[in-house]
KOLZA-853692 format. One line per 10 residues: number of its first residue (from 1); their letters; for each residue y, z, x of N, C-alpha, C. Coordinates in nm, 3 decimals, padded with zeros to 5 digits, always signed. Layout:
BEGIN
NUM = A = Y,Z,X,Y,Z,X,Y,Z,X; ... .
//
This chain:
BEGIN
1 = MKNIASENIK = -02.556,-01.220,-01.502,-02.565,-01.241,-01.375,-02.403,-01.293,-01.334; -02.363,-01.368,-01.407,-02.216,-01.426,-01.364,-02.102,-01.328,-01.368; -02.112,-01.247,-01.468,-02.004,-01.124,-01.466,-02.022,-01.056,-01.334; -02.126,-01.004,-01.276,-02.163,-00.925,-01.170,-02.082,-00.997,-01.047; -02.120,-01.140,-01.020,-02.056,-01.237,-00.929,-01.908,-01.221,-00.922; -01.848,-01.234,-01.050,-01.718,-01.227,-01.068,-01.639,-01.094,-01.041; -01.722,-00.988,-01.035,-01.669,-00.863,-01.034,-01.672,-00.844,-00.894; -01.752,-00.894,-00.802,-01.791,-00.884,-00.656,-01.669,-00.969,-00.599; -01.627,-01.077,-00.653,-01.544,-01.155,-00.609,-01.383,-01.123,-00.627; -01.360,-01.046,-00.739,-01.260,-00.969,-00.767,-01.228,-00.856,-00.683 .
11 = FIVSILLSAL = -01.357,-00.793,-00.653,-01.322,-00.665,-00.546,-01.284,-00.718,-00.411; -01.363,-00.815,-00.364,-01.326,-00.873,-00.214,-01.184,-00.937,-00.222; -01.156,-01.027,-00.330,-01.017,-01.067,-00.323,-00.912,-00.946,-00.347; -00.914,-00.846,-00.387,-00.835,-00.726,-00.432,-00.827,-00.679,-00.286; -00.940,-00.648,-00.208,-00.930,-00.597,-00.058,-00.844,-00.688,+00.016; -00.872,-00.818,+00.001,-00.803,-00.910,+00.092,-00.649,-00.898,+00.062; -00.618,-00.908,-00.071,-00.470,-00.907,-00.109,-00.391,-00.777,-00.064; -00.484,-00.661,-00.093,-00.423,-00.542,-00.043,-00.363,-00.537,+00.088; -00.467,-00.582,+00.187,-00.449,-00.586,+00.335,-00.338,-00.689,+00.370; -00.338,-00.816,+00.305,-00.256,-00.903,+00.342,-00.120,-00.888,+00.297 .
21 = MGYAIGIYGN = -00.101,-00.835,+00.174,+00.038,-00.780,+00.118,+00.082,-00.669,+00.204; +00.008,-00.572,+00.217,+00.043,-00.445,+00.320,+00.084,-00.512,+00.455; +00.029,-00.591,+00.505,+00.078,-00.633,+00.643,+00.207,-00.702,+00.635; +00.217,-00.799,+00.544,+00.329,-00.882,+00.501,+00.465,-00.798,+00.462; +00.417,-00.688,+00.399,+00.556,-00.633,+00.337,+00.616,-00.538,+00.458; +00.513,-00.487,+00.529,+00.521,-00.422,+00.676,+00.627,-00.502,+00.792; +00.562,-00.616,+00.796,+00.626,-00.704,+00.902,+00.757,-00.785,+00.837; +00.764,-00.832,+00.754,+00.841,-00.933,+00.690,+00.952,-00.866,+00.616; +00.916,-00.743,+00.555,+01.010,-00.671,+00.467,+01.090,-00.560,+00.533; +01.234,-00.563,+00.496,+01.324,-00.463,+00.563,+01.291,-00.349,+00.462 .
31 = LPWWSFVVTN = +01.175,-00.301,+00.442,+01.171,-00.183,+00.343,+01.096,-00.062,+00.411; +01.101,+00.044,+00.333,+01.052,+00.190,+00.390,+00.892,+00.147,+00.433; +00.817,+00.235,+00.511,+00.687,+00.235,+00.533,+00.590,+00.229,+00.400; +00.635,+00.299,+00.323,+00.537,+00.322,+00.208,+00.560,+00.218,+00.098; +00.612,+00.114,+00.125,+00.632,-00.005,+00.045,+00.506,-00.068,-00.006; +00.388,-00.056,+00.081,+00.267,-00.128,+00.049,+00.236,-00.036,-00.089; +00.256,+00.079,-00.104,+00.218,+00.124,-00.225,+00.253,+00.050,-00.349; +00.369,-00.007,-00.365,+00.410,-00.075,-00.480,+00.351,-00.207,-00.471; +00.300,-00.246,-00.381,+00.212,-00.395,-00.368,+00.079,-00.373,-00.410; +00.006,-00.250,-00.373,-00.116,-00.201,-00.411,-00.115,-00.181,-00.578 .
41 = FIISIAMNQK = -00.010,-00.113,-00.638,+00.004,-00.090,-00.758,-00.019,-00.220,-00.857; +00.084,-00.311,-00.797,+00.087,-00.429,-00.865,-00.053,-00.507,-00.886; -00.114,-00.504,-00.761,-00.224,-00.581,-00.729,-00.357,-00.516,-00.830; -00.326,-00.409,-00.842,-00.444,-00.309,-00.927,-00.414,-00.364,-01.086; -00.302,-00.364,-01.114,-00.262,-00.403,-01.262,-00.286,-00.535,-01.275; -00.263,-00.622,-01.175,-00.305,-00.780,-01.206,-00.467,-00.797,-01.209; -00.523,-00.737,-01.139,-00.674,-00.734,-01.124,-00.720,-00.628,-01.200; -00.806,-00.670,-01.325,-00.870,-00.596,-01.405,-00.983,-00.522,-01.351; -00.991,-00.417,-01.296,-01.113,-00.361,-01.240,-01.135,-00.219,-01.290; -01.248,-00.172,-01.294,-01.277,-00.042,-01.327,-01.189,+00.059,-01.217 .
51 = PGKSFLSGAL = -01.160,+00.171,-01.273,-01.093,+00.263,-01.189,-01.142,+00.301,-01.035; -01.277,+00.315,-01.036,-01.372,+00.357,-00.921,-01.327,+00.224,-00.821; -01.364,+00.109,-00.855,-01.351,-00.010,-00.773,-01.207,-00.040,-00.739; -01.132,-00.005,-00.814,-00.985,-00.028,-00.782,-00.931,+00.053,-00.683; -00.977,+00.197,-00.712,-00.941,+00.280,-00.585,-01.015,+00.235,-00.451; -01.137,+00.187,-00.445,-01.174,+00.156,-00.334,-01.152,+00.025,-00.266; -01.096,-00.070,-00.352,-01.053,-00.184,-00.310,-00.909,-00.160,-00.218; -00.846,-00.099,-00.312,-00.702,-00.076,-00.246,-00.712,+00.030,-00.113; -00.824,+00.129,-00.115,-00.837,+00.215,-00.002,-00.880,+00.136,+00.103; -00.974,+00.041,+00.083,-01.029,-00.013,+00.211,-00.939,-00.119,+00.275 .
61 = GIGLLWLVLA = -00.852,-00.188,+00.172,-00.777,-00.285,+00.224,-00.678,-00.210,+00.310; -00.613,-00.128,+00.275,-00.505,-00.054,+00.342,-00.562,+00.029,+00.485; -00.685,+00.102,+00.457,-00.726,+00.158,+00.525,-00.784,+00.108,+00.673; -00.856,+00.006,+00.623,-00.888,-00.092,+00.753,-00.774,-00.171,+00.810; -00.656,-00.201,+00.734,-00.543,-00.255,+00.798,-00.499,-00.166,+00.898; -00.443,-00.040,+00.849,-00.415,+00.069,+00.956,-00.507,+00.084,+01.064; -00.637,+00.096,+01.036,-00.723,+00.120,+01.171,-00.698,-00.006,+01.284; -00.705,-00.126,+01.240,-00.681,-00.233,+01.307,-00.563,-00.241,+01.400; -00.435,-00.208,+01.312,-00.318,-00.205,+01.358,-00.308,-00.089,+01.467; -00.344,+00.015,+01.439,-00.356,+00.131,+01.515,-00.432,+00.106,+01.672 .
71 = LVIDTQNNHI = -00.561,+00.046,+01.649,-00.643,+00.011,+01.761,-00.543,-00.095,+01.844; -00.516,-00.181,+01.777,-00.431,-00.291,+01.859,-00.321,-00.229,+01.940; -00.223,-00.186,+01.860,-00.105,-00.124,+01.924,-00.143,-00.023,+02.024; -00.262,+00.070,+02.032,-00.305,+00.161,+02.091,-00.358,+00.102,+02.222; -00.440,+00.011,+02.216,-00.494,-00.063,+02.319,-00.403,-00.139,+02.402; -00.281,-00.204,+02.351,-00.158,-00.266,+02.418,-00.097,-00.182,+02.530; -00.078,-00.047,+02.472,+00.003,+00.042,+02.570,-00.064,+00.142,+02.649; -00.237,+00.099,+02.677,-00.318,+00.183,+02.718,-00.321,+00.334,+02.686; -00.325,+00.364,+02.543,-00.315,+00.507,+02.488,-00.206,+00.600,+02.531; -00.079,+00.545,+02.600,+00.007,+00.634,+02.655,+00.081,+00.712,+02.539 .
81 = LSIKVANILP = +00.129,+00.645,+02.422,+00.184,+00.705,+02.328,+00.114,+00.774,+02.234; -00.005,+00.733,+02.202,-00.115,+00.805,+02.120,-00.166,+00.937,+02.184; -00.162,+00.924,+02.318,-00.196,+01.068,+02.385,-00.086,+01.140,+02.361; +00.000,+01.109,+02.375,+00.153,+01.195,+02.390,+00.158,+01.256,+02.234; +00.128,+01.151,+02.131,+00.137,+01.231,+01.984,+00.063,+01.330,+01.970; -00.065,+01.291,+02.013,-00.192,+01.378,+01.992,-00.181,+01.511,+02.064; -00.098,+01.516,+02.170,-00.071,+01.642,+02.229,+00.030,+01.747,+02.168; +00.123,+01.650,+02.084,+00.221,+01.726,+01.992,+00.151,+01.788,+01.884; +00.053,+01.702,+01.813,-00.009,+01.752,+01.693,-00.126,+01.847,+01.762; -00.195,+01.936,+01.674,-00.299,+02.002,+01.721,-00.423,+01.909,+01.724 .
91 = LKGSYIALII = -00.435,+01.822,+01.814,-00.545,+01.717,+01.846,-00.614,+01.750,+01.990; -00.539,+01.799,+02.070,-00.568,+01.823,+02.209,-00.587,+01.690,+02.281; -00.488,+01.615,+02.236,-00.445,+01.485,+02.330,-00.570,+01.393,+02.274; -00.647,+01.408,+02.187,-00.737,+01.286,+02.142,-00.681,+01.162,+02.061; -00.671,+01.057,+02.138,-00.598,+00.962,+02.070,-00.708,+00.900,+01.954; -00.818,+00.887,+02.000,-00.932,+00.866,+01.902,-00.919,+00.956,+01.763; -00.894,+01.076,+01.757,-00.870,+01.160,+01.630,-00.745,+01.105,+01.577; -00.643,+01.083,+01.632,-00.528,+01.010,+01.577,-00.541,+00.924,+01.504; -00.597,+00.799,+01.573,-00.626,+00.684,+01.486,-00.714,+00.695,+01.370; -00.820,+00.785,+01.380,-00.899,+00.823,+01.255,-00.796,+00.882,+01.145 .
101 = ITSVVGFLLG = -00.712,+00.975,+01.190,-00.632,+01.036,+01.089,-00.556,+00.947,+01.038; -00.487,+00.844,+01.124,-00.413,+00.749,+01.065,-00.463,+00.647,+00.956; -00.587,+00.629,+00.972,-00.651,+00.526,+00.890,-00.715,+00.609,+00.768; -00.754,+00.733,+00.774,-00.766,+00.822,+00.657,-00.648,+00.825,+00.559; -00.517,+00.840,+00.625,-00.409,+00.848,+00.556,-00.382,+00.729,+00.473; -00.391,+00.599,+00.546,-00.360,+00.479,+00.469,-00.477,+00.451,+00.366; -00.598,+00.489,+00.406,-00.705,+00.491,+00.300,-00.676,+00.548,+00.195; -00.630,+00.680,+00.172,-00.593,+00.770,+00.058,-00.464,+00.723,+00.011; -00.369,+00.663,+00.085,-00.246,+00.612,+00.004,-00.277,+00.510,-00.083; -00.337,+00.388,-00.008,-00.388,+00.276,-00.055,-00.473,+00.301,-00.178 .
111 = GLSSLTGSFV = -00.571,+00.364,-00.182,-00.655,+00.401,-00.291,-00.588,+00.478,-00.411; -00.506,+00.568,-00.377,-00.443,+00.639,-00.488,-00.338,+00.554,-00.546; -00.254,+00.446,-00.486,-00.190,+00.382,-00.546,-00.255,+00.264,-00.626; -00.356,+00.231,-00.590,-00.458,+00.124,-00.684,-00.487,+00.193,-00.790; -00.551,+00.319,-00.783,-00.601,+00.395,-00.886,-00.495,+00.415,-01.001; -00.366,+00.439,-00.936,-00.271,+00.484,-01.053,-00.231,+00.318,-01.145; -00.235,+00.197,-01.051,-00.224,+00.083,-01.106,-00.331,+00.057,-01.229; -00.461,+00.107,-01.200,-00.578,+00.072,-01.282,-00.554,+00.149,-01.409; -00.517,+00.286,-01.379,-00.473,+00.378,-01.511,-00.374,+00.330,-01.590; -00.259,+00.265,-01.528,-00.146,+00.212,-01.616,-00.216,+00.094,-01.698 .
121 = RKS = -00.301,+00.006,-01.623,-00.337,-00.101,-01.706,-00.427,-00.062,-01.819; -00.508,+00.062,-01.813,-00.600,+00.101,-01.911,-00.511,+00.167,-02.028; -00.392,+00.215,-02.006,-00.320,+00.261,-02.114,-00.225,+00.185,-02.183 .
//
């Protein structure tokens, strides 16, 4: 019973660390946009989790972070920029589709970097 509780706590801490470090490296670091991949990789190596849980924790941390940031930025400028970008892309001006695609990309990148870290730890 105690092992299940510690696994759940590790999972939640890993999600929070991924989101916090991804936000911090994006705001305070003078680094490329993909630098959160390195932080997720390191977090996944440090937190000993099964590969599936590692993927899900990294994916949720970054995917939800990008979703929230995209929604906040989009509502602050009344969807002007996202509608223009959605018109350039084949999205027919749908800013909601653009936000969903943004969060899915973050979800996949965060999850794959955490999964890679988990596999590196296992080997």
